[in-house]
Phi, psi and omega in degrees: 000130180276147177282139179247346178258158181289159172252151175286131179291156174301131181302135179281158178301132181081014180300140179287134179267121178287151173274118180257128185242163172300153180307136183250337187264121176256000179272179177295136182241134174257123178273122184266321181211157182206160175265171184296142181276006181278352181258164179287339178241127182244139177242143178225135171270118188241157179225127178202142176054041180064019178228156179239155179201168177249132178253135177242125178240121177250143182230029184294300178248322174211159182285125176231136181238132176225158180222157174277173172300150174289139184223172169294151184303318181294328177289315178295324177296320178294320177294321178302312179298317178297322178295312182297326183269004176087009179278341180225158176216000000 
């Protein structure tokens, strides 16, 4: 089966490290974009309560979910592109 969603690129040297926090949103979340589910770590660009954030779910030994700070959609979108291209991790 071929992957149809993007994969996160290998982080480039000097990549900015995002601050990952415990999940903050208990409201309904709309997932706008996501990475392929074939990897142990999945990223989702999410929108809730007029704010956007990136959710990271790892399933290596047990499922762990972390999220970035809530941001304006255009700011979260820029971080999403940087994450996908290896500029952030």
